[in-house]
DSSP file (Angstrom, degrees, kcal/mol; ACC not computed):
  #  RESIDUE AA STRUCTURE BP1 BP2  ACC     N-H-->O    O-->H-N    N-H-->O    O-->H-N    TCO  KAPPA ALPHA  PHI   PSI    X-CA   Y-CA   Z-CA
    1    1 A X              0   0    0      0, 0.0     2,-0.3     0, 0.0     0, 0.0   0.000 360.0 360.0 360.0 126.1    0.0    0.0    0.0
    2    2 A X        -     0   0    0      1,-0.0     2,-0.3     3,-0.0     3,-0.0  -0.627 360.0-121.9 -90.8 149.2    1.5    3.3   -1.0
    3    3 A X        -     0   0    0     -2,-0.3     2,-0.2     1,-0.1    -1,-0.0  -0.663  29.2-108.0 -88.0 143.2    1.2    6.5    1.1
    4    4 A X        -     0   0    0     -2,-0.3    10,-0.6     1,-0.0     2,-0.4  -0.471  34.9-151.6 -67.2 138.4   -0.4    9.6   -0.3
    5    5 A X        -     0   0    0     -2,-0.2     2,-0.6     8,-0.1     5,-0.1  -0.953  11.4-135.1-118.5 132.8    2.1   12.3   -1.0
    6    6 A X        -     0   0    0      3,-0.5     6,-0.2    -2,-0.4     5,-0.0  -0.766  15.2-150.3 -81.4 118.2    1.4   16.0   -0.9
    7    7 A X  S    S+     0   0    0     -2,-0.6     3,-0.4     1,-0.2    -1,-0.2   0.815  94.9  43.3 -64.1 -29.2    3.1   17.4   -4.1
    8    8 A X  S    S+     0   0    0      1,-0.3     2,-0.3    -3,-0.1    -1,-0.2   0.860 130.3  23.8 -82.3 -36.1    3.8   20.8   -2.5
    9    9 A X    >   +     0   0    0      1,-0.1     3,-2.0     3,-0.0    -3,-0.5  -0.706  69.9 176.8-128.9  77.9    4.9   19.5    0.9
   10   10 A X  T 3  S+     0   0    0     -3,-0.4    -1,-0.1    -2,-0.3    71,-0.1   0.622  74.3  66.3 -65.2 -12.9    6.2   15.9    0.3
   11   11 A X  T 3  S+     0   0    0     -6,-0.1    67,-3.2    69,-0.1    -1,-0.3   0.441  78.0 113.1 -84.3   0.9    7.3   15.5    3.9
   12   12 A X  B <   -A   77   0A   0     -3,-2.0     2,-1.2    65,-0.3    -6,-0.3  -0.524  69.1-135.5 -77.8 136.9    3.7   15.6    5.1
   13   13 A X     >  -     0   0    0     63,-2.8     4,-2.4    -2,-0.2     5,-0.2  -0.787  28.4-171.7 -85.3  94.1    2.0   12.6    6.7
   14   14 A X  H  > S+     0   0    0     -2,-1.2     4,-2.4   -10,-0.6    -1,-0.2   0.890  77.4  49.7 -64.2 -45.3   -1.2   13.1    4.7
   15   15 A X  H  > S+     0   0    0      1,-0.2     4,-1.8   -11,-0.2    -1,-0.2   0.907 113.1  48.5 -61.3 -40.4   -3.3   10.5    6.4
   16   16 A X  H  > S+     0   0    0     97,-0.4     4,-2.1     2,-0.2    -1,-0.2   0.900 109.2  52.9 -65.9 -40.4   -2.3   11.8    9.8
   17   17 A X  H  X S+     0   0    0     -4,-2.4     4,-2.5     1,-0.2    -2,-0.2   0.905 107.1  51.9 -61.4 -41.6   -3.1   15.4    8.6
   18   18 A X  H  X S+     0   0    0     -4,-2.4     4,-2.1     1,-0.2    -1,-0.2   0.881 108.3  51.6 -62.6 -37.3   -6.6   14.3    7.6
   19   19 A X  H  X S+     0   0    0     -4,-1.8     4,-2.1    92,-0.3    -1,-0.2   0.883 108.7  51.0 -66.2 -37.9   -7.1   12.8   11.1
   20   20 A X  H  X S+     0   0    0     -4,-2.1     4,-2.5     2,-0.2    -2,-0.2   0.926 109.0  51.1 -63.1 -45.1   -6.0   16.1   12.6
   21   21 A X  H  X S+     0   0    0     -4,-2.5     4,-2.6     1,-0.2    -2,-0.2   0.896 108.7  51.9 -59.3 -40.3   -8.5   17.9   10.4
   22   22 A X  H  X S+     0   0    0     -4,-2.1     4,-1.4     2,-0.2    -1,-0.2   0.899 109.2  49.7 -64.6 -40.3  -11.2   15.5   11.6
   23   23 A X  H  < S+     0   0    0     -4,-2.1     4,-0.4    23,-0.2    -2,-0.2   0.924 111.3  49.0 -63.9 -42.7  -10.4   16.2   15.2
   24   24 A X  H >< S+     0   0    0     -4,-2.5     3,-1.5     1,-0.2    -2,-0.2   0.934 109.6  51.7 -61.1 -45.5  -10.5   19.9   14.6
   25   25 A X  H 3< S+     0   0    0     -4,-2.6    -1,-0.2     1,-0.3    -2,-0.2   0.792 107.6  54.0 -62.6 -28.0  -13.8   19.6   12.9
   26   26 A X  T 3< S+     0   0    0     -4,-1.4    -1,-0.3    -3,-0.2    -2,-0.2   0.482  86.3 109.4 -86.8  -2.3  -15.2   17.7   15.8
   27   27 A X  S <  S-     0   0    0     -3,-1.5     2,-0.1    -4,-0.4    -3,-0.0  -0.384  75.1-107.9 -74.8 151.3  -14.3   20.2   18.5
   28   28 A X    >   -     0   0    0      1,-0.1     3,-2.0    -2,-0.1     4,-0.2  -0.413  30.5-113.4 -66.8 150.5  -16.8   22.3   20.3
   29   29 A X  T 3  S+     0   0    0      1,-0.3     3,-0.3     2,-0.1    -1,-0.1   0.707 120.4  48.5 -59.6 -16.8  -16.9   26.0   19.3
   30   30 A X  T >  S+     0   0    0      1,-0.2     3,-2.0     2,-0.1    -1,-0.3   0.161  73.4 115.8-108.1  17.4  -15.6   26.7   22.8
   31   31 A X  T <  S+     0   0    0     -3,-2.0    -1,-0.2     1,-0.3    -2,-0.1   0.760  80.5  45.6 -59.8 -25.8  -12.8   24.1   22.8
   32   32 A X  T 3  S+     0   0    0     -3,-0.3     2,-0.3    -4,-0.2    -1,-0.3   0.183  89.2 103.0-107.7  17.4  -10.2   26.9   23.1
   33   33 A X    <   +     0   0    0     -3,-2.0     2,-0.2     5,-0.1    -3,-0.0  -0.752  65.0  43.0 -89.5 144.8  -11.9   28.9   25.8
   34   34 A X  S    S-     0   0    0     -2,-0.3     5,-0.0     4,-0.1    -3,-0.0  -0.698  97.0  -7.8 120.0-171.0  -10.5   28.4   29.3
   35   35 A X    >>  -     0   0    0     -2,-0.2     4,-2.2     1,-0.1     3,-0.5  -0.272  62.4-119.2 -65.2 147.3   -7.2   28.3   31.0
   36   36 A X  H 3> S+     0   0    0      1,-0.2     4,-3.3     2,-0.2     5,-0.3   0.867 111.1  59.5 -55.2 -41.4   -4.0   28.1   28.9
   37   37 A X  H 3> S+     0   0    0      1,-0.2     4,-2.0     2,-0.2    -1,-0.2   0.911 109.8  42.8 -56.7 -43.3   -3.0   24.7   30.3
   38   38 A X  H <> S+     0   0    0     -3,-0.5     4,-2.0     2,-0.2    -1,-0.2   0.905 114.3  50.2 -69.7 -42.4   -6.2   23.2   29.0
   39   39 A X  H  X S+     0   0    0     -4,-2.2     4,-2.5     1,-0.2    -2,-0.2   0.924 111.2  49.7 -61.2 -44.8   -6.1   25.0   25.7
   40   40 A X  H  X S+     0   0    0     -4,-3.3     4,-2.3     1,-0.2    -1,-0.2   0.902 109.3  50.6 -62.4 -42.7   -2.5   23.8   25.2
   41   41 A X  H  X S+     0   0    0     -4,-2.0     4,-2.4    -5,-0.3    -1,-0.2   0.870 110.1  51.1 -63.9 -36.2   -3.4   20.2   26.0
   42   42 A X  H  X S+     0   0    0     -4,-2.0     4,-3.0     2,-0.2     5,-0.2   0.920 108.4  51.7 -66.0 -43.7   -6.2   20.4   23.5
   43   43 A X  H  X S+     0   0    0     -4,-2.5     4,-2.0     1,-0.2    -2,-0.2   0.923 111.4  47.3 -57.8 -45.1   -3.9   21.7   20.8
   44   44 A X  H  <>S+     0   0    0     -4,-2.3     5,-3.0     2,-0.2     4,-0.5   0.938 113.2  47.8 -62.1 -47.3   -1.5   18.9   21.4
   45   45 A X  H ><5S+     0   0    0     -4,-2.4     3,-1.4     1,-0.2    -2,-0.2   0.925 110.7  51.1 -60.9 -46.6   -4.3   16.2   21.3
   46   46 A X  H 3<5S+     0   0    0     -4,-3.0    -1,-0.2     1,-0.3   -23,-0.2   0.905 111.6  49.0 -57.3 -41.2   -5.7   17.7   18.1
   47   47 A X  T 3<5S-     0   0    0     -4,-2.0    -1,-0.3    -5,-0.2    -2,-0.2   0.470 122.3-106.1 -80.6  -1.7   -2.3   17.5   16.6
   48   48 A X  T < 5S+     0   0    0     -3,-1.4    60,-3.3    -4,-0.5     2,-0.4   0.750  77.4 123.7  87.2  24.8   -1.7   14.0   17.7
   49   49 A X  B   < -B  107   0B   0     -5,-3.0    -1,-0.3    58,-0.2    58,-0.2  -0.910  55.3-128.9-119.9 147.7    0.8   14.5   20.5
   50   50 A X        -     0   0    0     56,-2.6     2,-0.9    -2,-0.4    56,-0.0  -0.521  28.1-114.8 -80.3 156.6    0.7   13.6   24.1
   51   51 A X        +     0   0    0     -2,-0.2     2,-0.4     1,-0.1     3,-0.1  -0.851  44.9 165.2 -93.0 104.5    1.4   16.2   26.8
   52   52 A X    >   +     0   0    0     -2,-0.9    10,-1.3     8,-0.3     3,-1.2  -0.612   7.0 157.3-120.6  69.4    4.7   14.9   28.3
   53   53 A X  T 3  S+     0   0    0     -2,-0.4    -1,-0.1     1,-0.2     8,-0.1   0.620  74.1  51.7 -72.9 -10.9    6.0   17.9   30.3
   54   54 A X  T 3  S+     0   0    0     -3,-0.1    -1,-0.2     6,-0.1     7,-0.1   0.413  86.6 103.6-105.7   1.1    8.1   15.7   32.6
   55   55 A X  S <  S-     0   0    0     -3,-1.2     2,-0.3     5,-0.2     5,-0.1  -0.307  82.5 -94.2 -75.6 167.0   10.0   13.8   29.8
   56   56 A X    > > -     0   0    0      3,-0.4     3,-2.7     1,-0.1     5,-1.2  -0.639  47.7 -97.5 -80.4 135.7   13.5   14.6   28.9
   57   57 A X  T 3 5S+     0   0    0     -2,-0.3    -1,-0.1     1,-0.3     5,-0.1  -0.308 115.3  22.6 -53.1 132.6   14.0   17.0   26.0
   58   58 A X  T 3 5S+     0   0    0      3,-0.3    44,-0.3    41,-0.1    -1,-0.3   0.323 113.3  76.8  88.0  -6.6   14.6   15.0   22.8
   59   59 A X  T < 5S-     0   0    0     -3,-2.7    -3,-0.4    43,-0.1    -2,-0.1  -0.221 129.2 -58.5-128.2  41.7   12.9   12.0   24.4
   60   60 A X  T   5S+     0   0    0      1,-0.3    -8,-0.3    -5,-0.1    -5,-0.2   0.347  82.0 155.1 103.6  -5.4    9.3   12.9   24.1
   61   61 A X      < +     0   0    0     -5,-1.2    -1,-0.3     1,-0.1    -3,-0.3  -0.354   9.4 166.0 -59.5 125.3    9.3   16.2   26.0
   62   62 A X    >   +     0   0    0    -10,-1.3     3,-1.0    -2,-0.1    -9,-0.2   0.198  43.1 107.8-123.1  13.2    6.4   18.4   24.9
   63   63 A X  T 3  S+     0   0    0    -11,-0.6   -10,-0.1     1,-0.3    -1,-0.1   0.750  80.2  52.6 -63.9 -23.7    6.4   21.0   27.7
   64   64 A X  T >> S+     0   0    0      2,-0.1     3,-2.6    -3,-0.1     4,-0.5   0.663  79.9 118.2 -83.8 -17.2    7.8   23.6   25.3
   65   65 A X  T <4 S-     0   0    0     -3,-1.0     7,-0.2     1,-0.3   -21,-0.1  -0.319  95.9  -9.7 -60.2 120.5    5.1   23.0   22.7
   66   66 A X  T 34 S+     0   0    0      5,-3.8    -1,-0.3    -2,-0.2     6,-0.1   0.609 118.5  95.3  66.7  14.9    3.2   26.3   22.3
   67   67 A X  T <4 S+     0   0    0     -3,-2.6     2,-0.3     4,-0.3    -2,-0.2   0.371  80.0  36.0-117.2   3.6    5.0   27.7   25.3
   68   68 A X  S  < S-     0   0    0     -4,-0.5    -2,-0.1     3,-0.3    -4,-0.0  -0.844  91.3 -89.5-144.6-176.3    7.9   29.6   23.8
   69   69 A X  S    S+     0   0    0     -2,-0.3     3,-0.2     1,-0.2    -1,-0.0   0.706 119.0  37.3 -70.4 -20.3    8.8   31.8   20.8
   70   70 A X  S    S+     0   0    0      1,-0.2     2,-1.1    -6,-0.1     3,-0.2   0.749 102.6  63.3-108.4 -29.2    9.9   28.9   18.7
   71   71 A X        +     0   0    0     -7,-0.3    -5,-3.8     1,-0.2    -4,-0.3  -0.508  65.6 121.0-100.3  65.4    7.6   25.9   19.3
   72   72 A X        +     0   0    0     -2,-1.1     2,-0.3    -3,-0.2    -1,-0.2   0.271  59.3  54.5-116.2   9.0    4.5   27.5   18.0
   73   73 A X        -     0   0    0     -3,-0.2     2,-0.4     2,-0.0    -7,-0.1  -0.891  60.7-147.5-136.8 171.1    3.3   25.3   15.2
   74   74 A X        -     0   0    0     -2,-0.3     2,-0.3    -9,-0.1    -3,-0.0  -0.990  15.2-177.2-142.6 129.4    2.6   21.6   14.7
   75   75 A X        -     0   0    0     -2,-0.4     2,-0.8   -28,-0.0    -2,-0.0  -0.908  28.3-127.7-126.0 154.5    3.1   19.6   11.5
   76   76 A X        -     0   0    0     -2,-0.3   -63,-2.8   -62,-0.0     2,-0.4  -0.877  35.6-170.3-101.3 104.2    2.4   16.0   10.5
   77   77 A X  B     -A   12   0A   0     -2,-0.8   -65,-0.3    37,-0.4   -66,-0.1  -0.745  20.3-121.6 -99.5 139.7    5.7   14.7    9.2
   78   78 A X     >  -     0   0    0    -67,-3.2     4,-1.8    -2,-0.4     3,-0.3  -0.283  37.8 -98.0 -70.8 167.3    6.1   11.4    7.5
   79   79 A X  H  > S+     0   0    0      1,-0.2     4,-0.6     2,-0.2    -1,-0.1   0.816 122.7  52.4 -60.3 -33.1    8.5    8.9    9.0
   80   80 A X  H >4 S+     0   0    0      1,-0.2     3,-0.7     2,-0.2    -1,-0.2   0.898 109.0  49.3 -69.8 -39.3   11.3    9.8    6.6
   81   81 A X  H >4 S+     0   0    0     -3,-0.3     3,-2.1     1,-0.2    -2,-0.2   0.832  98.5  67.4 -69.2 -33.4   11.1   13.5    7.4
   82   82 A X  H 3< S+     0   0    0     -4,-1.8    18,-1.0     1,-0.3    17,-0.4   0.797  94.3  60.1 -57.7 -28.1   11.1   12.9   11.2
   83   83 A X  T << S+     0   0    0     -3,-0.7    -1,-0.3    -4,-0.6    -2,-0.2   0.551  80.6 116.3 -79.5  -7.3   14.7   11.7   10.8
   84   84 A X    <   -     0   0    0     -3,-2.1    15,-0.9    -4,-0.2    16,-0.4  -0.191  52.3-150.0 -60.5 153.6   15.9   15.1    9.5
   85   85 A X  B     -C   98   0C   0     13,-0.2     2,-0.3    14,-0.1    13,-0.2  -0.918  28.3 -95.1-122.2 151.9   18.4   17.1   11.4
   86   86 A X        -     0   0    0     11,-1.2    10,-3.3    -2,-0.3    11,-0.2  -0.519  31.4-168.9 -66.7 124.9   18.8   20.9   11.6
   87   87 A X        -     0   0    0     -2,-0.3    -1,-0.2     8,-0.2     8,-0.1   0.268  61.1 -84.8 -97.1   9.7   21.5   21.8    9.0
   88   88 A X  S    S+     0   0    0      6,-0.2     4,-0.1     2,-0.1    -2,-0.1   0.267 107.7 107.2 104.7  -9.4   21.8   25.3   10.3
   89   89 A X        +     0   0    0      1,-0.1     2,-0.8     2,-0.1    -3,-0.1   0.722  67.6  69.8 -76.0 -19.9   18.9   26.7    8.2
   90   90 A X  S >  S-     0   0    0      3,-0.1     3,-1.1     4,-0.1    -2,-0.1  -0.871  89.8-137.5 -98.1 107.9   16.7   27.0   11.3
   91   91 A X  T 3  S+     0   0    0     -2,-0.8     3,-0.1     1,-0.2    -2,-0.1  -0.279  79.0  18.9 -68.5 149.0   18.2   29.8   13.4
   92   92 A X  T 3  S+     0   0    0      1,-0.2     2,-0.4    -4,-0.1    -1,-0.2   0.625 100.4 105.4  65.6  18.1   18.6   29.5   17.1
   93   93 A X  S <  S-     0   0    0     -3,-1.1    -1,-0.2    -5,-0.1    -3,-0.1  -0.989  82.6-100.1-121.9 136.7   18.2   25.7   17.0
   94   94 A X    >   -     0   0    0     -2,-0.4     3,-1.9     1,-0.1    -8,-0.3  -0.245  37.6-110.3 -57.7 135.3   21.3   23.5   17.5
   95   95 A X  T 3  S+     0   0    0      1,-0.3    -8,-0.2    -8,-0.1    -1,-0.1  -0.480 107.7  24.8 -62.9 133.2   22.9   22.2   14.3
   96   96 A X  T 3  S+     0   0    0    -10,-3.3    -1,-0.3     1,-0.3    -9,-0.1   0.440  82.8 162.1  87.8   0.3   22.3   18.4   14.2
   97   97 A X    <   -     0   0    0     -3,-1.9   -11,-1.2   -11,-0.2     2,-0.5  -0.351  29.1-146.0 -56.1 123.5   19.2   18.7   16.5
   98   98 A X  B     +C   85   0C   0    -13,-0.2     4,-0.2     1,-0.1   -13,-0.2  -0.828  24.5 176.8 -99.9 129.9   17.3   15.4   16.0
   99   99 A X     >  +     0   0    0    -15,-0.9     4,-2.3    -2,-0.5     3,-0.3   0.760  61.2  84.1 -94.6 -31.6   13.5   15.4   16.2
  100  100 A X  H  > S+     0   0    0    -18,-1.0     4,-2.6   -16,-0.4     5,-0.2   0.830  87.1  46.2 -48.5 -57.2   12.8   11.8   15.4
  101  101 A X  H  > S+     0   0    0      1,-0.2     4,-1.8     2,-0.2    -1,-0.2   0.918 116.9  44.4 -58.3 -44.8   13.2   10.0   18.8
  102  102 A X  H  > S+     0   0    0     -3,-0.3     4,-2.3   -44,-0.3    -1,-0.2   0.887 113.2  50.6 -67.1 -39.1   11.1   12.6   20.7
  103  103 A X  H  X S+     0   0    0     -4,-2.3     4,-2.1     1,-0.2    -1,-0.2   0.921 109.2  51.3 -65.2 -43.0    8.4   12.8   18.1
  104  104 A X  H  < S+     0   0    0     -4,-2.6    -1,-0.2    -5,-0.3    -2,-0.2   0.903 112.4  46.5 -61.4 -40.7    8.0    9.0   18.0
  105  105 A X  H  < S+     0   0    0     -4,-1.8    -1,-0.2    -5,-0.2    -2,-0.2   0.914 118.1  40.8 -67.2 -43.2    7.6    8.8   21.8
  106  106 A X  H  < S+     0   0    0     -4,-2.3   -56,-2.6    -5,-0.1    -2,-0.2   0.695  91.1 106.2 -82.4 -19.5    5.1   11.7   22.0
  107  107 A X  B  <  -B   49   0B   0     -4,-2.1     2,-0.7   -58,-0.2   -58,-0.2  -0.354  69.4-130.6 -68.7 137.1    3.0   10.8   18.9
  108  108 A X    >   -     0   0    0    -60,-3.3     3,-1.4     1,-0.1     4,-0.1  -0.786  15.4-151.4 -83.8 117.2   -0.4    9.3   19.4
  109  109 A X  G >  S+     0   0    0     -2,-0.7     3,-2.0     1,-0.3    -1,-0.1   0.726  83.0  77.7 -67.4 -21.5   -0.5    6.3   17.1
  110  110 A X  G 3  S+     0   0    0      1,-0.3    -1,-0.3    -3,-0.0     3,-0.1   0.635  85.0  64.1 -67.0 -10.7   -4.2    6.3   16.6
  111  111 A X  G <  S-     0   0    0     -3,-1.4   -92,-0.3     1,-0.3    -1,-0.3   0.522 112.7-110.1 -88.0  -4.9   -3.9    9.2   14.1
  112  112 A X    <   -     0   0    0     -3,-2.0    -1,-0.3    -4,-0.1   -99,-0.0  -0.482  55.6 -20.4 107.7-178.5   -1.8    7.0   11.7
  113  113 A X              0   0    0      1,-0.2   -97,-0.4    -2,-0.2   -98,-0.0  -0.229 360.0 360.0 -67.4 153.5    1.8    6.9   10.5
  114  114 A X              0   0    0    -36,-0.1   -37,-0.4   -99,-0.1    -1,-0.2   0.355 360.0 360.0 117.0 360.0    4.1    9.8   10.8
Protein backbone atom coordinates (compact mmCIF):
# COMPACT_ATOMS: atom_id res chain seq x y z
CA UNK A 1 0.00 0.00 0.00
CA UNK A 2 1.50 3.35 -1.01
CA UNK A 3 1.20 6.45 1.11
CA UNK A 4 -0.42 9.58 -0.30
CA UNK A 5 2.12 12.32 -1.00
CA UNK A 6 1.42 16.03 -0.94
CA UNK A 7 3.12 17.39 -4.09
CA UNK A 8 3.78 20.80 -2.52
CA UNK A 9 4.95 19.47 0.87
CA UNK A 10 6.19 15.92 0.25
CA UNK A 11 7.31 15.45 3.88
CA UNK A 12 3.71 15.61 5.12
CA UNK A 13 2.05 12.55 6.65
CA UNK A 14 -1.17 13.12 4.69
CA UNK A 15 -3.34 10.48 6.39
CA UNK A 16 -2.29 11.83 9.78
CA UNK A 17 -3.06 15.38 8.64
CA UNK A 18 -6.56 14.29 7.59
CA UNK A 19 -7.05 12.77 11.06
CA UNK A 20 -5.97 16.09 12.62
CA UNK A 21 -8.49 17.92 10.43
CA UNK A 22 -11.21 15.51 11.57
CA UNK A 23 -10.35 16.17 15.21
CA UNK A 24 -10.49 19.92 14.63
CA UNK A 25 -13.84 19.63 12.88
CA UNK A 26 -15.24 17.66 15.82
CA UNK A 27 -14.32 20.23 18.45
CA UNK A 28 -16.84 22.34 20.27
CA UNK A 29 -16.89 26.02 19.26
CA UNK A 30 -15.63 26.72 22.80
CA UNK A 31 -12.82 24.14 22.82
CA UNK A 32 -10.20 26.88 23.12
CA UNK A 33 -11.95 28.86 25.82
CA UNK A 34 -10.52 28.44 29.28
CA UNK A 35 -7.18 28.26 31.03
CA UNK A 36 -4.04 28.12 28.88
CA UNK A 37 -2.99 24.73 30.27
CA UNK A 38 -6.24 23.16 29.04
CA UNK A 39 -6.10 24.96 25.68
CA UNK A 40 -2.51 23.81 25.18
CA UNK A 41 -3.38 20.21 26.00
CA UNK A 42 -6.24 20.39 23.47
CA UNK A 43 -3.87 21.73 20.81
CA UNK A 44 -1.47 18.86 21.44
CA UNK A 45 -4.26 16.24 21.34
CA UNK A 46 -5.72 17.67 18.13
CA UNK A 47 -2.26 17.54 16.57
CA UNK A 48 -1.69 13.96 17.66
CA UNK A 49 0.78 14.52 20.49
CA UNK A 50 0.74 13.55 24.12
CA UNK A 51 1.40 16.16 26.79
CA UNK A 52 4.66 14.92 28.29
CA UNK A 53 5.97 17.88 30.31
CA UNK A 54 8.12 15.68 32.55
CA UNK A 55 9.96 13.78 29.81
CA UNK A 56 13.54 14.56 28.87
CA UNK A 57 14.00 17.01 25.95
CA UNK A 58 14.60 14.96 22.83
CA UNK A 59 12.90 11.95 24.43
CA UNK A 60 9.25 12.91 24.13
CA UNK A 61 9.26 16.18 26.04
CA UNK A 62 6.38 18.39 24.87
CA UNK A 63 6.39 20.95 27.69
CA UNK A 64 7.83 23.58 25.34
CA UNK A 65 5.12 23.05 22.71
CA UNK A 66 3.17 26.30 22.26
CA UNK A 67 4.95 27.69 25.31
CA UNK A 68 7.87 29.61 23.81
CA UNK A 69 8.82 31.77 20.83
CA UNK A 70 9.93 28.87 18.65
CA UNK A 71 7.62 25.90 19.27
CA UNK A 72 4.45 27.53 18.01
CA UNK A 73 3.34 25.26 15.19
CA UNK A 74 2.57 21.63 14.66
CA UNK A 75 3.10 19.61 11.51
CA UNK A 76 2.35 16.04 10.54
CA UNK A 77 5.65 14.70 9.22
CA UNK A 78 6.06 11.40 7.46
CA UNK A 79 8.47 8.89 8.97
CA UNK A 80 11.32 9.82 6.63
CA UNK A 81 11.07 13.55 7.43
CA UNK A 82 11.07 12.93 11.18
CA UNK A 83 14.66 11.74 10.84
CA UNK A 84 15.88 15.09 9.46
CA UNK A 85 18.39 17.13 11.44
CA UNK A 86 18.83 20.87 11.56
CA UNK A 87 21.53 21.79 9.03
CA UNK A 88 21.78 25.34 10.33
CA UNK A 89 18.91 26.71 8.25
CA UNK A 90 16.67 26.95 11.33
CA UNK A 91 18.19 29.75 13.35
CA UNK A 92 18.57 29.48 17.13
CA UNK A 93 18.22 25.68 17.00
CA UNK A 94 21.31 23.54 17.48
CA UNK A 95 22.86 22.18 14.29
CA UNK A 96 22.26 18.44 14.22
CA UNK A 97 19.20 18.70 16.48
CA UNK A 98 17.29 15.44 16.03
CA UNK A 99 13.51 15.44 16.20
CA UNK A 100 12.80 11.80 15.44
CA UNK A 101 13.15 10.02 18.79
CA UNK A 102 11.10 12.58 20.71
CA UNK A 103 8.38 12.79 18.08
CA UNK A 104 8.01 9.03 17.96
CA UNK A 105 7.64 8.84 21.75
CA UNK A 106 5.13 11.71 21.99
CA UNK A 107 3.02 10.84 18.93
CA UNK A 108 -0.42 9.34 19.43
CA UNK A 109 -0.50 6.29 17.15
CA UNK A 110 -4.25 6.35 16.56
CA UNK A 111 -3.85 9.21 14.06
CA UNK A 112 -1.84 7.04 11.68
CA UNK A 113 1.75 6.87 10.52
CA UNK A 114 4.08 9.79 10.82
